[in-house]
mmCIF file of the N, C-alpha and C atoms, coordinates in Angstrom:
data_MODEL
# 
_entry.id   MODEL 
# 
loop_
_atom_site.group_PDB 
_atom_site.id 
_atom_site.type_symbol 
_atom_site.label_atom_id 
_atom_site.label_alt_id 
_atom_site.label_comp_id 
_atom_site.label_asym_id 
_atom_site.label_entity_id 
_atom_site.label_seq_id 
_atom_site.pdbx_PDB_ins_code 
_atom_site.Cartn_x 
_atom_site.Cartn_y 
_atom_site.Cartn_z 
_atom_site.occupancy 
_atom_site.B_iso_or_equiv 
_atom_site.pdbx_formal_charge 
_atom_site.auth_seq_id 
_atom_site.auth_comp_id 
_atom_site.auth_asym_id 
_atom_site.auth_atom_id 
_atom_site.pdbx_PDB_model_num 
ATOM 1   N N  . UNK A 1 1  ? 194.153 161.007 -6.307  1.00 0.00 ? 1  UNK A N  1 
ATOM 2   C CA . UNK A 1 1  ? 194.902 161.937 -5.383  1.00 0.00 ? 1  UNK A CA 1 
ATOM 3   C C  . UNK A 1 1  ? 196.113 161.240 -5.219  1.00 0.00 ? 1  UNK A C  1 
ATOM 4   N N  . UNK A 1 2  ? 196.717 160.360 -5.589  1.00 0.00 ? 2  UNK A N  1 
ATOM 5   C CA . UNK A 1 2  ? 197.916 159.527 -5.530  1.00 0.00 ? 2  UNK A CA 1 
ATOM 6   C C  . UNK A 1 2  ? 198.573 160.059 -6.583  1.00 0.00 ? 2  UNK A C  1 
ATOM 7   N N  . UNK A 1 3  ? 197.995 159.632 -7.682  1.00 0.00 ? 3  UNK A N  1 
ATOM 8   C CA . UNK A 1 3  ? 198.690 160.247 -9.476  1.00 0.00 ? 3  UNK A CA 1 
ATOM 9   C C  . UNK A 1 3  ? 199.053 161.864 -9.237  1.00 0.00 ? 3  UNK A C  1 
ATOM 10  N N  . UNK A 1 4  ? 198.270 162.961 -8.436  1.00 0.00 ? 4  UNK A N  1 
ATOM 11  C CA . UNK A 1 4  ? 198.737 163.962 -8.272  1.00 0.00 ? 4  UNK A CA 1 
ATOM 12  C C  . UNK A 1 4  ? 199.901 164.250 -7.262  1.00 0.00 ? 4  UNK A C  1 
ATOM 13  N N  . UNK A 1 5  ? 199.889 163.632 -6.497  1.00 0.00 ? 5  UNK A N  1 
ATOM 14  C CA . UNK A 1 5  ? 200.758 163.446 -5.391  1.00 0.00 ? 5  UNK A CA 1 
ATOM 15  C C  . UNK A 1 5  ? 202.155 163.126 -5.900  1.00 0.00 ? 5  UNK A C  1 
ATOM 16  N N  . UNK A 1 6  ? 202.237 161.861 -6.568  1.00 0.00 ? 6  UNK A N  1 
ATOM 17  C CA . UNK A 1 6  ? 203.333 161.617 -7.602  1.00 0.00 ? 6  UNK A CA 1 
ATOM 18  C C  . UNK A 1 6  ? 203.931 162.525 -8.485  1.00 0.00 ? 6  UNK A C  1 
ATOM 19  N N  . UNK A 1 7  ? 202.704 163.338 -9.284  1.00 0.00 ? 7  UNK A N  1 
ATOM 20  C CA . UNK A 1 7  ? 203.292 164.021 -10.321 1.00 0.00 ? 7  UNK A CA 1 
ATOM 21  C C  . UNK A 1 7  ? 203.987 165.239 -9.905  1.00 0.00 ? 7  UNK A C  1 
ATOM 22  N N  . UNK A 1 8  ? 203.467 166.011 -8.393  1.00 0.00 ? 8  UNK A N  1 
ATOM 23  C CA . UNK A 1 8  ? 204.271 167.041 -7.780  1.00 0.00 ? 8  UNK A CA 1 
ATOM 24  C C  . UNK A 1 8  ? 205.406 166.660 -7.325  1.00 0.00 ? 8  UNK A C  1 
ATOM 25  N N  . UNK A 1 9  ? 205.392 165.253 -6.486  1.00 0.00 ? 9  UNK A N  1 
ATOM 26  C CA . UNK A 1 9  ? 206.800 164.972 -6.421  1.00 0.00 ? 9  UNK A CA 1 
ATOM 27  C C  . UNK A 1 9  ? 207.820 165.006 -7.645  1.00 0.00 ? 9  UNK A C  1 
ATOM 28  N N  . UNK A 1 10 ? 207.640 164.535 -8.986  1.00 0.00 ? 10 UNK A N  1 
ATOM 29  C CA . UNK A 1 10 ? 208.011 164.599 -10.117 1.00 0.00 ? 10 UNK A CA 1 
ATOM 30  C C  . UNK A 1 10 ? 208.566 165.903 -10.481 1.00 0.00 ? 10 UNK A C  1 
ATOM 31  N N  . UNK A 1 11 ? 207.465 166.537 -9.986  1.00 0.00 ? 11 UNK A N  1 
ATOM 32  C CA . UNK A 1 11 ? 207.945 168.012 -10.982 1.00 0.00 ? 11 UNK A CA 1 
ATOM 33  C C  . UNK A 1 11 ? 208.840 168.788 -9.931  1.00 0.00 ? 11 UNK A C  1 
ATOM 34  N N  . UNK A 1 12 ? 209.011 168.109 -8.407  1.00 0.00 ? 12 UNK A N  1 
ATOM 35  C CA . UNK A 1 12 ? 209.706 168.944 -7.788  1.00 0.00 ? 12 UNK A CA 1 
ATOM 36  C C  . UNK A 1 12 ? 211.001 168.389 -7.722  1.00 0.00 ? 12 UNK A C  1 
ATOM 37  N N  . UNK A 1 13 ? 211.250 167.224 -8.380  1.00 0.00 ? 13 UNK A N  1 
ATOM 38  C CA . UNK A 1 13 ? 212.499 166.508 -8.456  1.00 0.00 ? 13 UNK A CA 1 
ATOM 39  C C  . UNK A 1 13 ? 213.176 167.232 -9.837  1.00 0.00 ? 13 UNK A C  1 
ATOM 40  N N  . UNK A 1 14 ? 212.685 167.445 -10.518 1.00 0.00 ? 14 UNK A N  1 
ATOM 41  C CA . UNK A 1 14 ? 212.842 167.567 -11.683 1.00 0.00 ? 14 UNK A CA 1 
ATOM 42  C C  . UNK A 1 14 ? 213.546 169.246 -11.784 1.00 0.00 ? 14 UNK A C  1 
ATOM 43  N N  . UNK A 1 15 ? 212.698 170.002 -11.156 1.00 0.00 ? 15 UNK A N  1 
ATOM 44  C CA . UNK A 1 15 ? 212.883 171.558 -10.461 1.00 0.00 ? 15 UNK A CA 1 
ATOM 45  C C  . UNK A 1 15 ? 214.265 171.788 -9.493  1.00 0.00 ? 15 UNK A C  1 
ATOM 46  N N  . UNK A 1 16 ? 214.636 170.672 -9.114  1.00 0.00 ? 16 UNK A N  1 
ATOM 47  C CA . UNK A 1 16 ? 215.717 170.539 -8.155  1.00 0.00 ? 16 UNK A CA 1 
ATOM 48  C C  . UNK A 1 16 ? 216.974 170.118 -8.886  1.00 0.00 ? 16 UNK A C  1 
ATOM 49  N N  . UNK A 1 17 ? 216.648 169.465 -9.692  1.00 0.00 ? 17 UNK A N  1 
ATOM 50  C CA . UNK A 1 17 ? 217.784 169.304 -10.465 1.00 0.00 ? 17 UNK A CA 1 
ATOM 51  C C  . UNK A 1 17 ? 218.189 170.344 -11.466 1.00 0.00 ? 17 UNK A C  1 
ATOM 52  N N  . UNK A 1 18 ? 217.240 171.095 -12.050 1.00 0.00 ? 18 UNK A N  1 
ATOM 53  C CA . UNK A 1 18 ? 217.555 172.099 -12.912 1.00 0.00 ? 18 UNK A CA 1 
ATOM 54  C C  . UNK A 1 18 ? 218.005 173.204 -12.183 1.00 0.00 ? 18 UNK A C  1 
ATOM 55  N N  . UNK A 1 19 ? 217.771 173.181 -11.352 1.00 0.00 ? 19 UNK A N  1 
ATOM 56  C CA . UNK A 1 19 ? 218.246 174.339 -10.366 1.00 0.00 ? 19 UNK A CA 1 
ATOM 57  C C  . UNK A 1 19 ? 219.593 174.195 -9.316  1.00 0.00 ? 19 UNK A C  1 
ATOM 58  N N  . UNK A 1 20 ? 219.919 173.082 -9.446  1.00 0.00 ? 20 UNK A N  1 
ATOM 59  C CA . UNK A 1 20 ? 221.096 172.391 -9.189  1.00 0.00 ? 20 UNK A CA 1 
ATOM 60  C C  . UNK A 1 20 ? 222.350 172.671 -10.001 1.00 0.00 ? 20 UNK A C  1 
ATOM 61  N N  . UNK A 1 21 ? 221.763 172.585 -11.490 1.00 0.00 ? 21 UNK A N  1 
ATOM 62  C CA . UNK A 1 21 ? 222.673 172.496 -12.373 1.00 0.00 ? 21 UNK A CA 1 
ATOM 63  C C  . UNK A 1 21 ? 223.091 174.238 -12.933 1.00 0.00 ? 21 UNK A C  1 
ATOM 64  N N  . UNK A 1 22 ? 222.400 174.984 -12.555 1.00 0.00 ? 22 UNK A N  1 
ATOM 65  C CA . UNK A 1 22 ? 222.474 176.470 -12.984 1.00 0.00 ? 22 UNK A CA 1 
ATOM 66  C C  . UNK A 1 22 ? 222.429 176.836 -11.674 1.00 0.00 ? 22 UNK A C  1 
ATOM 67  N N  . UNK A 1 23 ? 223.223 177.789 -11.613 1.00 0.00 ? 23 UNK A N  1 
ATOM 68  C CA . UNK A 1 23 ? 223.048 178.876 -10.434 1.00 0.00 ? 23 UNK A CA 1 
ATOM 69  C C  . UNK A 1 23 ? 222.060 180.155 -10.512 1.00 0.00 ? 23 UNK A C  1 
ATOM 70  N N  . UNK A 1 24 ? 222.009 180.188 -12.064 1.00 0.00 ? 24 UNK A N  1 
ATOM 71  C CA . UNK A 1 24 ? 220.890 181.274 -12.396 1.00 0.00 ? 24 UNK A CA 1 
ATOM 72  C C  . UNK A 1 24 ? 219.859 180.892 -11.928 1.00 0.00 ? 24 UNK A C  1 
ATOM 73  N N  . UNK A 1 25 ? 219.429 179.550 -12.046 1.00 0.00 ? 25 UNK A N  1 
ATOM 74  C CA . UNK A 1 25 ? 218.158 179.040 -11.518 1.00 0.00 ? 25 UNK A CA 1 
ATOM 75  C C  . UNK A 1 25 ? 218.168 178.633 -10.396 1.00 0.00 ? 25 UNK A C  1 
ATOM 76  N N  . UNK A 1 26 ? 218.911 179.616 -9.321  1.00 0.00 ? 26 UNK A N  1 
ATOM 77  C CA . UNK A 1 26 ? 218.681 179.009 -7.894  1.00 0.00 ? 26 UNK A CA 1 
ATOM 78  C C  . UNK A 1 26 ? 217.442 178.949 -7.408  1.00 0.00 ? 26 UNK A C  1 
ATOM 79  N N  . UNK A 1 27 ? 216.572 179.928 -7.454  1.00 0.00 ? 27 UNK A N  1 
ATOM 80  C CA . UNK A 1 27 ? 215.116 179.986 -7.407  1.00 0.00 ? 27 UNK A CA 1 
ATOM 81  C C  . UNK A 1 27 ? 214.366 178.823 -7.441  1.00 0.00 ? 27 UNK A C  1 
ATOM 82  N N  . UNK A 1 28 ? 214.756 178.062 -8.618  1.00 0.00 ? 28 UNK A N  1 
ATOM 83  C CA . UNK A 1 28 ? 213.898 176.997 -9.016  1.00 0.00 ? 28 UNK A CA 1 
ATOM 84  C C  . UNK A 1 28 ? 213.973 175.932 -7.730  1.00 0.00 ? 28 UNK A C  1 
ATOM 85  N N  . UNK A 1 29 ? 215.419 175.690 -7.453  1.00 0.00 ? 29 UNK A N  1 
ATOM 86  C CA . UNK A 1 29 ? 215.824 174.776 -6.064  1.00 0.00 ? 29 UNK A CA 1 
ATOM 87  C C  . UNK A 1 29 ? 214.712 175.123 -5.065  1.00 0.00 ? 29 UNK A C  1 
ATOM 88  N N  . UNK A 1 30 ? 214.625 176.494 -4.470  1.00 0.00 ? 30 UNK A N  1 
ATOM 89  C CA . UNK A 1 30 ? 213.913 176.649 -3.304  1.00 0.00 ? 30 UNK A CA 1 
ATOM 90  C C  . UNK A 1 30 ? 212.374 176.324 -3.794  1.00 0.00 ? 30 UNK A C  1 
ATOM 91  N N  . UNK A 1 31 ? 211.658 176.716 -4.898  1.00 0.00 ? 31 UNK A N  1 
ATOM 92  C CA . UNK A 1 31 ? 210.580 176.683 -5.323  1.00 0.00 ? 31 UNK A CA 1 
ATOM 93  C C  . UNK A 1 31 ? 210.262 174.644 -5.082  1.00 0.00 ? 31 UNK A C  1 
ATOM 94  N N  . UNK A 1 32 ? 211.196 174.290 -5.713  1.00 0.00 ? 32 UNK A N  1 
ATOM 95  C CA . UNK A 1 32 ? 210.996 172.574 -5.588  1.00 0.00 ? 32 UNK A CA 1 
ATOM 96  C C  . UNK A 1 32 ? 211.085 172.041 -3.860  1.00 0.00 ? 32 UNK A C  1 
ATOM 97  N N  . UNK A 1 33 ? 211.897 172.641 -3.482  1.00 0.00 ? 33 UNK A N  1 
ATOM 98  C CA . UNK A 1 33 ? 212.063 172.294 -1.912  1.00 0.00 ? 33 UNK A CA 1 
ATOM 99  C C  . UNK A 1 33 ? 210.950 172.433 -1.331  1.00 0.00 ? 33 UNK A C  1 
ATOM 100 N N  . UNK A 1 34 ? 209.842 173.397 -1.294  1.00 0.00 ? 34 UNK A N  1 
ATOM 101 C CA . UNK A 1 34 ? 208.714 174.079 -1.041  1.00 0.00 ? 34 UNK A CA 1 
ATOM 102 C C  . UNK A 1 34 ? 207.809 173.040 -1.435  1.00 0.00 ? 34 UNK A C  1 
ATOM 103 N N  . UNK A 1 35 ? 207.522 173.002 -2.540  1.00 0.00 ? 35 UNK A N  1 
ATOM 104 C CA . UNK A 1 35 ? 206.671 172.075 -3.309  1.00 0.00 ? 35 UNK A CA 1 
ATOM 105 C C  . UNK A 1 35 ? 206.856 170.491 -3.002  1.00 0.00 ? 35 UNK A C  1 
ATOM 106 N N  . UNK A 1 36 ? 207.943 169.935 -2.511  1.00 0.00 ? 36 UNK A N  1 
ATOM 107 C CA . UNK A 1 36 ? 208.542 168.836 -2.233  1.00 0.00 ? 36 UNK A CA 1 
ATOM 108 C C  . UNK A 1 36 ? 207.987 168.540 -0.811  1.00 0.00 ? 36 UNK A C  1 
ATOM 109 N N  . UNK A 1 37 ? 208.406 169.420 -0.025  1.00 0.00 ? 37 UNK A N  1 
ATOM 110 C CA . UNK A 1 37 ? 207.659 169.190 1.551   1.00 0.00 ? 37 UNK A CA 1 
ATOM 111 C C  . UNK A 1 37 ? 206.010 169.797 1.541   1.00 0.00 ? 37 UNK A C  1 
ATOM 112 N N  . UNK A 1 38 ? 205.421 170.314 0.739   1.00 0.00 ? 38 UNK A N  1 
ATOM 113 C CA . UNK A 1 38 ? 203.972 170.442 0.620   1.00 0.00 ? 38 UNK A CA 1 
ATOM 114 C C  . UNK A 1 38 ? 203.567 169.167 0.143   1.00 0.00 ? 38 UNK A C  1 
ATOM 115 N N  . UNK A 1 39 ? 204.055 168.456 -0.849  1.00 0.00 ? 39 UNK A N  1 
ATOM 116 C CA . UNK A 1 39 ? 203.559 166.915 -1.307  1.00 0.00 ? 39 UNK A CA 1 
ATOM 117 C C  . UNK A 1 39 ? 203.876 165.992 0.197   1.00 0.00 ? 39 UNK A C  1 
ATOM 118 N N  . UNK A 1 40 ? 205.293 166.178 0.537   1.00 0.00 ? 40 UNK A N  1 
ATOM 119 C CA . UNK A 1 40 ? 205.356 164.783 1.634   1.00 0.00 ? 40 UNK A CA 1 
ATOM 120 C C  . UNK A 1 40 ? 204.172 165.285 2.559   1.00 0.00 ? 40 UNK A C  1 
ATOM 121 N N  . UNK A 1 41 ? 204.126 166.581 3.071   1.00 0.00 ? 41 UNK A N  1 
ATOM 122 C CA . UNK A 1 41 ? 203.141 166.784 4.257   1.00 0.00 ? 41 UNK A CA 1 
ATOM 123 C C  . UNK A 1 41 ? 201.407 166.241 3.866   1.00 0.00 ? 41 UNK A C  1 
ATOM 124 N N  . UNK A 1 42 ? 201.275 166.337 2.799   1.00 0.00 ? 42 UNK A N  1 
ATOM 125 C CA . UNK A 1 42 ? 200.158 166.105 1.922   1.00 0.00 ? 42 UNK A CA 1 
ATOM 126 C C  . UNK A 1 42 ? 199.904 164.479 2.010   1.00 0.00 ? 42 UNK A C  1 
ATOM 127 N N  . UNK A 1 43 ? 201.152 164.059 1.482   1.00 0.00 ? 43 UNK A N  1 
ATOM 128 C CA . UNK A 1 43 ? 201.066 162.460 1.596   1.00 0.00 ? 43 UNK A CA 1 
ATOM 129 C C  . UNK A 1 43 ? 201.118 161.491 3.203   1.00 0.00 ? 43 UNK A C  1 
ATOM 130 N N  . UNK A 1 44 ? 201.665 162.444 3.975   1.00 0.00 ? 44 UNK A N  1 
ATOM 131 C CA . UNK A 1 44 ? 201.394 161.579 5.449   1.00 0.00 ? 44 UNK A CA 1 
ATOM 132 C C  . UNK A 1 44 ? 200.521 162.126 6.085   1.00 0.00 ? 44 UNK A C  1 
ATOM 133 N N  . UNK A 1 45 ? 199.733 163.271 5.710   1.00 0.00 ? 45 UNK A N  1 
ATOM 134 C CA . UNK A 1 45 ? 198.492 163.164 6.448   1.00 0.00 ? 45 UNK A CA 1 
ATOM 135 C C  . UNK A 1 45 ? 197.462 162.133 5.528   1.00 0.00 ? 45 UNK A C  1 
ATOM 136 N N  . UNK A 1 46 ? 197.233 161.814 4.394   1.00 0.00 ? 46 UNK A N  1 
ATOM 137 C CA . UNK A 1 46 ? 196.680 160.707 3.965   1.00 0.00 ? 46 UNK A CA 1 
ATOM 138 C C  . UNK A 1 46 ? 197.016 159.321 4.473   1.00 0.00 ? 46 UNK A C  1 
ATOM 139 N N  . UNK A 1 47 ? 198.529 159.223 4.720   1.00 0.00 ? 47 UNK A N  1 
ATOM 140 C CA . UNK A 1 47 ? 198.915 157.880 5.354   1.00 0.00 ? 47 UNK A CA 1 
ATOM 141 C C  . UNK A 1 47 ? 198.242 158.179 6.790   1.00 0.00 ? 47 UNK A C  1 
ATOM 142 N N  . UNK A 1 48 ? 198.249 158.794 7.458   1.00 0.00 ? 48 UNK A N  1 
ATOM 143 C CA . UNK A 1 48 ? 198.292 158.899 8.648   1.00 0.00 ? 48 UNK A CA 1 
ATOM 144 C C  . UNK A 1 48 ? 196.527 158.799 9.192   1.00 0.00 ? 48 UNK A C  1 
ATOM 145 N N  . UNK A 1 49 ? 196.211 159.690 8.295   1.00 0.00 ? 49 UNK A N  1 
ATOM 146 C CA . UNK A 1 49 ? 194.696 159.911 7.967   1.00 0.00 ? 49 UNK A CA 1 
ATOM 147 C C  . UNK A 1 49 ? 193.783 158.338 8.071   1.00 0.00 ? 49 UNK A C  1 
ATOM 148 N N  . UNK A 1 50 ? 194.227 157.633 7.276   1.00 0.00 ? 50 UNK A N  1 
ATOM 149 C CA . UNK A 1 50 ? 194.055 156.003 6.826   1.00 0.00 ? 50 UNK A CA 1 
ATOM 150 C C  . UNK A 1 50 ? 192.547 156.342 6.358   1.00 0.00 ? 50 UNK A C  1 
ATOM 151 N N  . UNK A 1 51 ? 192.515 157.235 5.062   1.00 0.00 ? 51 UNK A N  1 
ATOM 152 C CA . UNK A 1 51 ? 191.249 157.314 4.122   1.00 0.00 ? 51 UNK A CA 1 
ATOM 153 C C  . UNK A 1 51 ? 191.663 156.527 3.252   1.00 0.00 ? 51 UNK A C  1 
ATOM 154 N N  . UNK A 1 52 ? 190.690 155.282 2.863   1.00 0.00 ? 52 UNK A N  1 
ATOM 155 C CA . UNK A 1 52 ? 190.919 154.744 1.737   1.00 0.00 ? 52 UNK A CA 1 
ATOM 156 C C  . UNK A 1 52 ? 189.378 155.019 1.133   1.00 0.00 ? 52 UNK A C  1 
ATOM 157 N N  . UNK A 1 53 ? 189.363 155.714 0.133   1.00 0.00 ? 53 UNK A N  1 
ATOM 158 C CA . UNK A 1 53 ? 187.785 155.620 -0.897  1.00 0.00 ? 53 UNK A CA 1 
ATOM 159 C C  . UNK A 1 53 ? 187.707 154.414 -1.370  1.00 0.00 ? 53 UNK A C  1 
ATOM 160 N N  . UNK A 1 54 ? 186.650 153.612 -1.606  1.00 0.00 ? 54 UNK A N  1 
ATOM 161 C CA . UNK A 1 54 ? 186.188 152.608 -2.551  1.00 0.00 ? 54 UNK A CA 1 
ATOM 162 C C  . UNK A 1 54 ? 185.418 153.304 -3.418  1.00 0.00 ? 54 UNK A C  1 
# 
């Protein structure tokens, strides 16, 4: 699950960079922000929940 969260965060950062460089792709910035927020919420739920799968 951690690998999936890291992958989502990396994709969100890449989309944010691409969206910031080209105003025609401004919608990518919004997609990156939404995906980043979702990844952050999922990460916080995992940390606060304290579920450690062994």
